[in-house]
The first five atom37 places (N, CA, C, CB, O) and aatype in JSON, in Angstrom:
{
  "aatype": [12, 18, 11, 6, 14, 1, 11, 13, 15, 7, 0, 17, 2, 13, 7, 14, 2, 8, 3, 15, 9, 19, 14, 19, 1, 11, 9, 19, 15, 12, 9, 19, 6, 11, 17, 7, 19, 7, 11, 17, 10, 3, 9, 15, 3, 11, 15, 6, 14, 8, 6, 0, 2, 10, 10, 15, 10, 3, 9, 15, 11, 0, 1, 2, 13, 10, 2, 17, 8, 14, 11, 17, 2, 9, 5, 11, 4, 9, 6, 11, 16, 12, 6, 17, 18, 11, 2, 18, 2, 2, 6, 3, 19, 18, 6, 10, 4, 10, 2, 5, 9, 11, 16, 9, 10, 11, 15, 11, 6, 15, 5, 18, 6],
  "atom_mask": [
    [1, 1, 1, 1, 1],
    [1, 1, 1, 1, 1],
    [1, 1, 1, 1, 1],
    [1, 1, 1, 1, 1],
    [1, 1, 1, 1, 1],
    [1, 1, 1, 1, 1],
    [1, 1, 1, 1, 1],
    [1, 1, 1, 1, 1],
    [1, 1, 1, 1, 1],
    [1, 1, 1, 0, 1],
    [1, 1, 1, 1, 1],
    [1, 1, 1, 1, 1],
    [1, 1, 1, 1, 1],
    [1, 1, 1, 1, 1],
    [1, 1, 1, 0, 1],
    [1, 1, 1, 1, 1],
    [1, 1, 1, 1, 1],
    [1, 1, 1, 1, 1],
    [1, 1, 1, 1, 1],
    [1, 1, 1, 1, 1],
    [1, 1, 1, 1, 1],
    [1, 1, 1, 1, 1],
    [1, 1, 1, 1, 1],
    [1, 1, 1, 1, 1],
    [1, 1, 1, 1, 1],
    [1, 1, 1, 1, 1],
    [1, 1, 1, 1, 1],
    [1, 1, 1, 1, 1],
    [1, 1, 1, 1, 1],
    [1, 1, 1, 1, 1],
    [1, 1, 1, 1, 1],
    [1, 1, 1, 1, 1],
    [1, 1, 1, 1, 1],
    [1, 1, 1, 1, 1],
    [1, 1, 1, 1, 1],
    [1, 1, 1, 0, 1],
    [1, 1, 1, 1, 1],
    [1, 1, 1, 0, 1],
    [1, 1, 1, 1, 1],
    [1, 1, 1, 1, 1],
    [1, 1, 1, 1, 1],
    [1, 1, 1, 1, 1],
    [1, 1, 1, 1, 1],
    [1, 1, 1, 1, 1],
    [1, 1, 1, 1, 1],
    [1, 1, 1, 1, 1],
    [1, 1, 1, 1, 1],
    [1, 1, 1, 1, 1],
    [1, 1, 1, 1, 1],
    [1, 1, 1, 1, 1],
    [1, 1, 1, 1, 1],
    [1, 1, 1, 1, 1],
    [1, 1, 1, 1, 1],
    [1, 1, 1, 1, 1],
    [1, 1, 1, 1, 1],
    [1, 1, 1, 1, 1],
    [1, 1, 1, 1, 1],
    [1, 1, 1, 1, 1],
    [1, 1, 1, 1, 1],
    [1, 1, 1, 1, 1],
    [1, 1, 1, 1, 1],
    [1, 1, 1, 1, 1],
    [1, 1, 1, 1, 1],
    [1, 1, 1, 1, 1],
    [1, 1, 1, 1, 1],
    [1, 1, 1, 1, 1],
    [1, 1, 1, 1, 1],
    [1, 1, 1, 1, 1],
    [1, 1, 1, 1, 1],
    [1, 1, 1, 1, 1],
    [1, 1, 1, 1, 1],
    [1, 1, 1, 1, 1],
    [1, 1, 1, 1, 1],
    [1, 1, 1, 1, 1],
    [1, 1, 1, 1, 1],
    [1, 1, 1, 1, 1],
    [1, 1, 1, 1, 1],
    [1, 1, 1, 1, 1],
    [1, 1, 1, 1, 1],
    [1, 1, 1, 1, 1],
    [1, 1, 1, 1, 1],
    [1, 1, 1, 1, 1],
    [1, 1, 1, 1, 1],
    [1, 1, 1, 1, 1],
    [1, 1, 1, 1, 1],
    [1, 1, 1, 1, 1],
    [1, 1, 1, 1, 1],
    [1, 1, 1, 1, 1],
    [1, 1, 1, 1, 1],
    [1, 1, 1, 1, 1],
    [1, 1, 1, 1, 1],
    [1, 1, 1, 1, 1],
    [1, 1, 1, 1, 1],
    [1, 1, 1, 1, 1],
    [1, 1, 1, 1, 1],
    [1, 1, 1, 1, 1],
    [1, 1, 1, 1, 1],
    [1, 1, 1, 1, 1],
    [1, 1, 1, 1, 1],
    [1, 1, 1, 1, 1],
    [1, 1, 1, 1, 1],
    [1, 1, 1, 1, 1],
    [1, 1, 1, 1, 1],
    [1, 1, 1, 1, 1],
    [1, 1, 1, 1, 1],
    [1, 1, 1, 1, 1],
    [1, 1, 1, 1, 1],
    [1, 1, 1, 1, 1],
    [1, 1, 1, 1, 1],
    [1, 1, 1, 1, 1],
    [1, 1, 1, 1, 1],
    [1, 1, 1, 1, 1],
    [1, 1, 1, 1, 1]
  ],
  "atom_positions": [
    [[1.31, -19.7, -15.86], [1.05, -18.88, -17.01], [1.36, -19.67, -18.29], [1.88, -17.59, -16.94], [0.72, -19.47, -19.32]],
    [[2.33, -20.54, -18.2], [2.69, -21.36, -19.36], [1.52, -22.26, -19.75], [3.94, -22.21, -19.06], [1.19, -22.39, -20.93]],
    [[0.88, -22.9, -18.76], [-0.2, -23.85, -19.04], [-1.52, -23.17, -19.37], [-0.39, -24.77, -17.85], [-2.28, -23.67, -20.19]],
    [[-1.8, -22.02, -18.74], [-3.06, -21.32, -18.96], [-2.8, -19.82, -19.16], [-4.02, -21.55, -17.77], [-3.11, -19.01, -18.29]],
    [[-2.22, -19.46, -20.32], [-1.82, -18.06, -20.53], [-2.99, -17.06, -20.46], [-1.14, -17.93, -21.86], [-2.81, -15.96, -19.94]],
    [[-4.14, -17.41, -20.95], [-5.27, -16.48, -20.91], [-5.74, -16.23, -19.48], [-6.43, -17.01, -21.76], [-6.16, -15.12, -19.14]],
    [[-5.68, -17.24, -18.67], [-6.14, -17.12, -17.28], [-5.23, -16.18, -16.48], [-6.18, -18.5, -16.61], [-5.71, -15.43, -15.64]],
    [[-3.93, -16.22, -16.74], [-2.98, -15.47, -15.92], [-2.38, -14.24, -16.6], [-1.89, -16.38, -15.51], [-1.58, -13.54, -15.98]],
    [[-2.75, -13.97, -17.83], [-2.23, -12.77, -18.48], [-3.13, -11.58, -18.15], [-2.14, -12.97, -20.03], [-4.19, -11.73, -17.55]],
    [[-2.68, -10.42, -18.54], [-3.48, -9.22, -18.3], [-3.05, -8.49, -17.04], [0.0, 0.0, 0.0], [-2.02, -8.81, -16.43]],
    [[-3.85, -7.52, -16.68], [-3.54, -6.66, -15.53], [-3.86, -7.35, -14.21], [-4.31, -5.34, -15.62], [-4.82, -8.11, -14.11]],
    [[-3.04, -7.08, -13.21], [-3.23, -7.6, -11.87], [-3.14, -6.44, -10.89], [-2.18, -8.7, -11.53], [-2.26, -5.59, -11.01]],
    [[-4.04, -6.4, -9.93], [-3.99, -5.4, -8.87], [-3.64, -6.07, -7.55], [-5.34, -4.64, -8.76], [-4.19, -7.11, -7.19]],
    [[-2.72, -5.46, -6.85], [-2.34, -5.9, -5.51], [-2.51, -4.69, -4.62], [-0.86, -6.48, -5.45], [-1.86, -3.66, -4.84]],
    [[-3.36, -4.78, -3.64], [-3.65, -3.63, -2.8], [-4.26, -4.05, -1.48], [0.0, 0.0, 0.0], [-4.12, -5.2, -1.06]],
    [[-4.93, -3.12, -0.83], [-5.44, -3.38, 0.52], [-6.76, -4.14, 0.54], [-5.62, -2.08, 1.23], [-7.5, -4.18, -0.45]],
    [[-7.03, -4.75, 1.69], [-8.37, -5.26, 1.95], [-9.31, -4.08, 2.1], [-8.4, -6.18, 3.21], [-8.87, -2.94, 2.27]],
    [[-10.59, -4.35, 2.05], [-11.57, -3.26, 2.16], [-11.45, -2.47, 3.45], [-12.97, -3.82, 2.04], [-11.73, -1.27, 3.46]],
    [[-11.04, -3.11, 4.54], [-10.96, -2.39, 5.82], [-9.78, -1.42, 5.87], [-10.85, -3.37, 6.95], [-9.68, -0.64, 6.81]],
    [[-8.88, -1.47, 4.88], [-7.76, -0.54, 4.84], [-7.91, 0.51, 3.74], [-6.47, -1.3, 4.65], [-6.97, 1.25, 3.46]],
    [[-9.06, 0.56, 3.11], [-9.32, 1.6, 2.12], [-9.79, 2.84, 2.87], [-10.38, 1.14, 1.05], [-10.83, 2.82, 3.53]],
    [[-9.02, 3.9, 2.76], [-9.31, 5.13, 3.49], [-9.2, 6.33, 2.56], [-8.36, 5.29, 4.71], [-8.54, 6.24, 1.52]],
    [[-9.82, 7.44, 2.92], [-9.71, 8.65, 2.1], [-8.27, 9.17, 2.07], [-10.65, 9.74, 2.62], [-7.48, 8.92, 2.98]],
    [[-7.94, 9.89, 1.01], [-6.6, 10.45, 0.84], [-6.21, 11.31, 2.03], [-6.52, 11.27, -0.45], [-5.07, 11.25, 2.48]],
    [[-7.14, 12.1, 2.56], [-6.81, 12.98, 3.7], [-6.31, 12.17, 4.91], [-8.04, 13.82, 4.1], [-5.44, 12.62, 5.65]],
    [[-6.88, 10.97, 5.1], [-6.42, 10.14, 6.21], [-5.01, 9.6, 5.93], [-7.39, 8.97, 6.45], [-4.18, 9.55, 6.84]],
    [[-4.76, 9.2, 4.7], [-3.42, 8.71, 4.36], [-2.39, 9.82, 4.57], [-3.38, 8.21, 2.89], [-1.33, 9.58, 5.14]],
    [[-2.7, 11.02, 4.1], [-1.77, 12.14, 4.26], [-1.54, 12.43, 5.74], [-2.3, 13.4, 3.54], [-0.4, 12.67, 6.15]],
    [[-2.58, 12.41, 6.53], [-2.44, 12.64, 7.98], [-1.57, 11.57, 8.63], [-3.81, 12.68, 8.65], [-0.75, 11.87, 9.49]],
    [[-1.75, 10.33, 8.22], [-0.96, 9.24, 8.77], [0.52, 9.38, 8.37], [-1.51, 7.87, 8.3], [1.41, 9.11, 9.17]],
    [[0.76, 9.81, 7.15], [2.13, 10.02, 6.68], [2.8, 11.11, 7.49], [2.15, 10.37, 5.18], [3.93, 10.94, 7.95]],
    [[2.12, 12.23, 7.67], [2.68, 13.33, 8.45], [2.98, 12.87, 9.87], [1.71, 14.55, 8.46], [4.02, 13.19, 10.43]],
    [[2.06, 12.11, 10.46], [2.26, 11.61, 11.83], [3.48, 10.69, 11.9], [0.99, 10.86, 12.32], [4.31, 10.83, 12.79]],
    [[3.6, 9.74, 10.96], [4.72, 8.8, 10.98], [6.04, 9.49, 10.62], [4.46, 7.64, 10.01], [7.1, 9.09, 11.11]],
    [[5.98, 10.51, 9.78], [7.19, 11.23, 9.42], [7.73, 12.01, 10.63], [6.93, 12.19, 8.24], [8.93, 12.15, 10.81]],
    [[6.79, 12.5, 11.45], [7.19, 13.18, 12.68], [7.15, 14.69, 12.62], [0.0, 0.0, 0.0], [7.16, 15.34, 13.66]],
    [[7.11, 15.25, 11.44], [7.02, 16.71, 11.27], [6.19, 17.0, 10.03], [8.43, 17.36, 11.16], [5.96, 16.13, 9.2]],
    [[5.75, 18.23, 9.93], [5.04, 18.67, 8.74], [3.56, 18.82, 8.98], [0.0, 0.0, 0.0], [3.04, 18.47, 10.04]],
    [[2.9, 19.33, 7.99], [1.45, 19.47, 8.02], [0.97, 19.54, 6.58], [1.01, 20.74, 8.82], [1.76, 19.71, 5.65]],
    [[-0.31, 19.41, 6.4], [-0.86, 19.52, 5.07], [-2.08, 20.41, 5.1], [-1.2, 18.14, 4.51], [-2.75, 20.57, 6.11]],
    [[-2.34, 20.99, 3.94], [-3.46, 21.9, 3.79], [-4.19, 21.53, 2.51], [-2.98, 23.39, 3.77], [-3.58, 21.43, 1.44]],
    [[-5.47, 21.32, 2.61], [-6.28, 20.99, 1.45], [-6.55, 22.28, 0.67], [-7.63, 20.28, 1.86], [-7.3, 23.14, 1.12]],
    [[-5.93, 22.41, -0.5], [-6.12, 23.61, -1.31], [-6.92, 23.31, -2.58], [-4.76, 24.22, -1.69], [-6.92, 24.1, -3.53]],
    [[-7.6, 22.18, -2.58], [-8.39, 21.83, -3.76], [-9.55, 22.81, -3.92], [-8.92, 20.38, -3.65], [-10.08, 23.34, -2.94]],
    [[-9.91, 23.02, -5.14], [-11.02, 23.92, -5.48], [-12.32, 23.15, -5.33], [-10.87, 24.51, -6.93], [-12.61, 22.24, -6.1]],
    [[-13.09, 23.53, -4.34], [-14.35, 22.81, -4.05], [-15.36, 22.93, -5.18], [-14.96, 23.33, -2.76], [-16.28, 22.11, -5.28]],
    [[-15.22, 23.94, -6.04], [-16.16, 24.1, -7.14], [-15.84, 23.19, -8.33], [-16.18, 25.56, -7.6], [-16.66, 23.02, -9.22]],
    [[-14.64, 22.6, -8.33], [-14.25, 21.69, -9.4], [-14.83, 20.29, -9.14], [-12.71, 21.62, -9.52], [-14.87, 19.85, -7.99]],
    [[-15.26, 19.61, -10.19], [-15.74, 18.24, -9.98], [-14.56, 17.34, -9.62], [-16.46, 17.71, -11.25], [-13.44, 17.55, -10.07]],
    [[-14.83, 16.36, -8.8], [-13.76, 15.42, -8.49], [-14.1, 14.06, -9.07], [-13.54, 15.32, -6.98], [-15.25, 13.77, -9.39]],
    [[-13.08, 13.25, -9.19], [-13.17, 12.01, -9.95], [-14.22, 11.04, -9.41], [-11.84, 11.35, -9.97], [-15.06, 10.55, -10.16]],
    [[-14.16, 10.76, -8.12], [-15.08, 9.78, -7.53], [-15.07, 9.95, -6.02], [-14.69, 8.32, -7.92], [-14.14, 10.52, -5.45]],
    [[-16.09, 9.45, -5.39], [-16.11, 9.49, -3.93], [-15.14, 8.48, -3.33], [-17.52, 9.22, -3.42], [-14.59, 8.71, -2.25]],
    [[-14.93, 7.38, -4.02], [-14.04, 6.34, -3.52], [-13.32, 5.69, -4.68], [-14.82, 5.3, -2.69], [-13.94, 5.21, -5.63]],
    [[-12.01, 5.66, -4.59], [-11.2, 4.93, -5.56], [-10.5, 3.8, -4.83], [-10.17, 5.87, -6.28], [-9.93, 4.02, -3.76]],
    [[-10.52, 2.63, -5.39], [-9.84, 1.5, -4.76], [-9.44, 0.49, -5.83], [-10.73, 0.84, -3.68], [-10.0, 0.47, -6.93]],
    [[-8.48, -0.33, -5.5], [-8.04, -1.39, -6.4], [-8.89, -2.63, -6.19], [-6.54, -1.71, -6.18], [-9.2, -2.99, -5.05]],
    [[-9.26, -3.27, -7.26], [-9.99, -4.53, -7.17], [-8.95, -5.65, -7.15], [-11.0, -4.71, -8.37], [-8.34, -5.96, -8.18]],
    [[-8.76, -6.25, -5.99], [-7.74, -7.3, -5.83], [-8.33, -8.71, -5.96], [-7.05, -7.16, -4.49], [-7.65, -9.69, -5.64]],
    [[-9.56, -8.81, -6.4], [-10.23, -10.12, -6.44], [-9.52, -11.1, -7.38], [-11.68, -9.95, -6.87], [-9.5, -12.3, -7.1]],
    [[-8.95, -10.63, -8.49], [-8.25, -11.53, -9.41], [-7.05, -12.17, -8.71], [-7.8, -10.77, -10.69], [-6.86, -13.39, -8.79]],
    [[-6.25, -11.37, -8.03], [-5.08, -11.9, -7.31], [-5.52, -12.83, -6.19], [-4.21, -10.76, -6.75], [-4.91, -13.87, -5.95]],
    [[-6.59, -12.44, -5.5], [-7.1, -13.26, -4.39], [-7.62, -14.6, -4.91], [-8.21, -12.5, -3.63], [-7.32, -15.65, -4.33]],
    [[-8.39, -14.57, -5.98], [-9.03, -15.79, -6.49], [-8.09, -16.72, -7.24], [-10.17, -15.42, -7.39], [-8.14, -17.93, -7.05]],
    [[-7.23, -16.17, -8.09], [-6.38, -17.02, -8.92], [-5.04, -17.37, -8.26], [-6.12, -16.34, -10.24], [-4.47, -18.42, -8.54]],
    [[-4.55, -16.5, -7.4], [-3.24, -16.73, -6.78], [-3.33, -17.03, -5.29], [-2.34, -15.53, -6.99], [-2.33, -17.33, -4.64]],
    [[-4.54, -16.93, -4.75], [-4.75, -17.05, -3.31], [-3.89, -16.03, -2.55], [-4.42, -18.48, -2.83], [-3.37, -16.31, -1.47]],
    [[-3.75, -14.85, -3.15], [-2.96, -13.77, -2.57], [-3.85, -12.9, -1.7], [-2.27, -12.92, -3.67], [-5.03, -12.69, -2.0]],
    [[-3.29, -12.39, -0.64], [-3.98, -11.41, 0.19], [-2.94, -10.53, 0.87], [-4.91, -12.11, 1.24], [-1.82, -10.98, 1.12]],
    [[-3.3, -9.29, 1.17], [-2.34, -8.41, 1.84], [-2.06, -8.9, 3.25], [-2.86, -6.97, 1.87], [-2.95, -9.39, 3.94]],
    [[-0.81, -8.75, 3.68], [-0.44, -9.14, 5.03], [-0.52, -7.98, 6.0], [0.95, -9.73, 5.04], [-0.67, -8.19, 7.2]],
    [[-0.42, -6.76, 5.5], [-0.36, -5.59, 6.38], [-1.59, -4.71, 6.2], [0.9, -4.78, 6.11], [-2.12, -4.58, 5.1]],
    [[-2.01, -4.11, 7.29], [-3.08, -3.12, 7.22], [-2.49, -1.78, 6.82], [-3.83, -3.02, 8.57], [-1.27, -1.65, 6.66]],
    [[-3.32, -0.79, 6.66], [-2.88, 0.52, 6.17], [-1.86, 1.16, 7.12], [-4.07, 1.45, 6.0], [-0.92, 1.81, 6.66]],
    [[-2.04, 0.99, 8.42], [-1.1, 1.58, 9.38], [0.3, 1.0, 9.2], [-1.59, 1.35, 10.82], [1.29, 1.73, 9.19]],
    [[0.39, -0.31, 9.06], [1.68, -0.98, 8.9], [2.32, -0.57, 7.56], [1.51, -2.52, 8.97], [3.53, -0.36, 7.49]],
    [[1.52, -0.46, 6.51], [2.04, -0.05, 5.2], [2.61, 1.36, 5.25], [0.94, -0.13, 4.14], [3.7, 1.61, 4.72]],
    [[1.9, 2.28, 5.88], [2.4, 3.66, 6.01], [3.68, 3.67, 6.84], [1.32, 4.58, 6.67], [4.65, 4.33, 6.48]],
    [[3.68, 2.93, 7.94], [4.87, 2.86, 8.81], [6.09, 2.38, 8.02], [4.61, 1.92, 10.0], [7.15, 3.0, 8.1]],
    [[5.95, 1.3, 7.27], [7.08, 0.73, 6.53], [7.48, 1.63, 5.36], [6.72, -0.67, 6.02], [8.67, 1.72, 5.04]],
    [[6.53, 2.28, 4.74], [6.85, 3.21, 3.65], [7.64, 4.39, 4.17], [5.57, 3.7, 2.97], [8.63, 4.79, 3.56]],
    [[7.22, 4.96, 5.3], [7.94, 6.09, 5.88], [9.33, 5.66, 6.38], [7.13, 6.72, 7.04], [10.29, 6.43, 6.28]],
    [[9.42, 4.45, 6.9], [10.72, 3.91, 7.31], [11.67, 3.86, 6.11], [10.56, 2.49, 7.93], [12.84, 4.23, 6.22]],
    [[11.16, 3.42, 4.97], [11.97, 3.33, 3.77], [12.43, 4.73, 3.34], [11.19, 2.65, 2.63], [13.61, 4.94, 3.08]],
    [[11.49, 5.69, 3.26], [11.85, 7.03, 2.81], [12.82, 7.72, 3.77], [10.6, 7.88, 2.66], [13.67, 8.49, 3.33]],
    [[12.7, 7.46, 5.05], [13.61, 8.07, 6.02], [15.03, 7.5, 5.89], [13.1, 7.86, 7.44], [15.99, 8.17, 6.26]],
    [[15.15, 6.29, 5.37], [16.45, 5.61, 5.37], [17.11, 5.41, 4.01], [16.29, 4.31, 6.0], [18.28, 5.05, 3.96]],
    [[16.4, 5.63, 2.93], [16.98, 5.25, 1.63], [18.21, 6.07, 1.24], [15.94, 5.39, 0.56], [19.03, 5.59, 0.46]],
    [[18.36, 7.3, 1.75], [19.56, 8.1, 1.45], [20.74, 7.74, 2.34], [19.24, 9.57, 1.6], [21.88, 8.06, 2.02]],
    [[20.47, 7.07, 3.47], [21.51, 6.78, 4.44], [21.94, 5.32, 4.46], [21.04, 7.16, 5.8], [22.92, 4.97, 5.13]],
    [[21.24, 4.47, 3.73], [21.53, 3.04, 3.74], [21.67, 2.53, 2.32], [20.43, 2.26, 4.49], [21.3, 3.21, 1.36]],
    [[22.21, 1.35, 2.2], [22.26, 0.67, 0.91], [20.81, 0.33, 0.55], [23.17, -0.63, 0.97], [20.15, -0.44, 1.24]],
    [[20.33, 0.92, -0.55], [18.92, 0.76, -0.93], [18.57, -0.71, -1.18], [18.6, 1.59, -2.18], [17.48, -1.16, -0.82]],
    [[19.48, -1.43, -1.78], [19.24, -2.86, -2.02], [19.0, -3.57, -0.69], [20.45, -3.49, -2.77], [18.05, -4.34, -0.57]],
    [[19.86, -3.33, 0.28], [19.71, -3.97, 1.6], [18.43, -3.51, 2.3], [20.93, -3.67, 2.48], [17.75, -4.3, 2.95]],
    [[18.12, -2.24, 2.18], [16.9, -1.7, 2.78], [15.67, -2.42, 2.22], [16.78, -0.18, 2.53], [14.8, -2.85, 2.97]],
    [[15.61, -2.55, 0.9], [14.49, -3.24, 0.25], [14.47, -4.72, 0.63], [14.57, -3.09, -1.27], [13.41, -5.28, 0.94]],
    [[15.64, -5.34, 0.6], [15.73, -6.76, 0.94], [15.26, -7.01, 2.37], [17.17, -7.25, 0.76], [14.55, -7.98, 2.62]],
    [[15.65, -6.15, 3.29], [15.22, -6.31, 4.69], [13.71, -6.15, 4.84], [15.94, -5.3, 5.58], [13.09, -6.86, 5.63]],
    [[13.13, -5.23, 4.1], [11.68, -5.07, 4.19], [10.97, -6.28, 3.57], [11.23, -3.78, 3.48], [9.94, -6.72, 4.09]],
    [[11.49, -6.81, 2.49], [10.91, -8.01, 1.89], [11.01, -9.19, 2.87], [11.62, -8.36, 0.56], [10.05, -9.95, 3.03]],
    [[12.16, -9.33, 3.51], [12.32, -10.4, 4.5], [11.34, -10.24, 5.66], [13.77, -10.42, 5.04], [10.8, -11.22, 6.16]],
    [[11.1, -9.0, 6.08], [10.14, -8.73, 7.15], [8.74, -9.19, 6.74], [10.12, -7.23, 7.51], [8.02, -9.8, 7.53]],
    [[8.37, -8.88, 5.51], [7.05, -9.31, 5.02], [6.97, -10.83, 4.98], [6.78, -8.71, 3.6], [5.97, -11.42, 5.41]],
    [[8.01, -11.47, 4.47], [7.99, -12.93, 4.35], [7.97, -13.62, 5.7], [9.19, -13.4, 3.56], [7.41, -14.71, 5.83]],
    [[8.57, -13.01, 6.72], [8.57, -13.58, 8.07], [7.27, -13.31, 8.81], [9.75, -13.04, 8.86], [7.0, -13.93, 9.84]],
    [[6.47, -12.39, 8.29], [5.22, -12.03, 8.96], [4.33, -13.25, 9.11], [4.48, -10.94, 8.18], [4.37, -14.18, 8.31]],
    [[3.55, -13.21, 10.15], [2.53, -14.24, 10.3], [1.55, -14.1, 9.14], [1.8, -14.12, 11.67], [1.7, -13.2, 8.31]],
    [[0.59, -14.95, 9.07], [-0.39, -14.93, 7.99], [-0.93, -13.53, 7.73], [-1.53, -15.87, 8.3], [-1.13, -13.15, 6.57]],
    [[-1.17, -12.78, 8.77], [-1.68, -11.43, 8.59], [-1.2, -10.55, 9.73], [-3.22, -11.42, 8.52], [-1.05, -11.01, 10.86]],
    [[-0.97, -9.3, 9.44], [-0.52, -8.34, 10.45], [-1.63, -7.33, 10.73], [0.77, -7.61, 9.99], [-1.34, -6.17, 11.0]],
    [[-2.86, -7.76, 10.68], [-3.97, -6.85, 10.94], [-4.11, -6.69, 12.43], [-5.28, -7.35, 10.31], [-4.99, -7.3, 13.05]],
    [[-3.25, -5.85, 13.01], [-3.2, -5.65, 14.45], [-4.04, -4.48, 14.87], [-1.78, -5.44, 14.9], [-4.11, -4.17, 16.06]]
  ]
}
């Protein structure tokens, strides 16, 4: 950024590959499944316009300029997120975060299992 500030300044998106972009209802279902209890009910008003059929982050800038790519697919991300939420009240949050970061860093090139 020091050498090429215009190239590296501005907004950056870090998100999923295209194969992990799923509708909100699927994400909610996966969360409920990983949490182990609960259910959800779609109470949206069908007569109201909705924002878009598909919303996703454009990660091409991070991919092209930083050679960054996600290591985990959507299932792994939901699993690790629910693990964090289940444990953050019972563990040292710093250690919980640090352990998850270490897990990511130890991951093979990709965890698209």
